[in-house]
N, C-alpha and C positions, 0 to 999 in steps of 0.2 A: 589575470582577469577570470572571473567566474563565468562560465558559459551556460551551465545548466544546473538544475536542482541537485543532481547527484554529486557534482563537483562541490557545491556548497556544503552538502552533508559530509563529504569526505574531509573537507577543511575544518568544519566545525567539530567533527568527531576526533580528528587528530589533535586539535588544539584544546578541546574540553570534553574528553570522553566520559567523565563522571558527572558532568553538569546536566541538569534537566533540560531536555529539548522542549518538552511541553508536558502538561498535566491536565487531569480532569479532577472531579471532586473526590475520586477514590484512589487514584494512583498517578504516577508519573513515569516517564521513560527518559533515560539518559541518552545523550548523543551516541555514545559507543554502542549501546544496546540497539538503538534505532538503526544504526548502520548495519549491525550484524543481522538483524531481522530483515531489513530491506534487501541486503545482498542475498540472503538465503531465499527469500521470496523471488527475487529476480532470477536466480539460478533455476528455480522450479518453473517459473513462467517461460524462461528462454528454452527449456527442454520441451515445452508443449506448444510454443508459438513461434512466429517469425517476427523479426523487427518491424516496427511501424504498423502493427496490427492492434486492434482494441483488446483490452483485458477487462472483463467484467469483474467488479469488486462488489460482492454482496456483503454489505456491512452497514451498520448504523453509526451512531456517534459513539465510537469506541476508541480507546487510547491506541489501539494497534492499527486502526484504519489508515492513518498516514503512512505507516510502514508498508502497507499493501500498495498504496499509490506510488511510493518511492520504489518499491520492488518492480512495478511495471516499468518505471523509467529506467531502472538498471538493466532490464531485459531489452531496452530499446523500443518499448511499446508505449502506448498511451492507455490510460485507464478510463473506464466508464463506470461511475458509481451507480449501484443499483440499490434502491431503498428496500430494506428487508420488511418493512411494515408499510405497505402502500395504504394510502388513505381510503381507497375504494377497492372492494374485492375484485372488480372487473379489471383492475390494473395489476393484479398479482401474477400476470403472465411473465414467466421468467425465461421464455425462449428468446434467444439473442444470437447474433451472428458472430459472437466472439469465440475464437478458437481456444482461448484459455480463460480460466476463471479462478478467482480467489474467494473463498467463502470464509468470512471471519465472523459469522453469526455466533459462534461459540466463544469468541474472544481469546483464541489461542494462537500463538505464532506458528 
């Protein structure tokens, strides 16, 4: 029985490591690669945060954004998506109570 999203990813990556997990108009990411990125991000987040704490994810609609969300889950945390391009300038305040943050605005793992 699958209990959480990280277990789902582990099973999908073990069964279909080379199959596309998802894609956008420019690229795709395979289950095995997604698992590798998510684990790596999770390790980095766990080194900077405690379990059950929020992790700010600064990202837009990018193919690696779900890897950041999954990384937070691997660290035992939950994620708070932060829009990189707020609609109004007065909403551009990036101060937050999150002890850990993942900035994917450059689109690099």
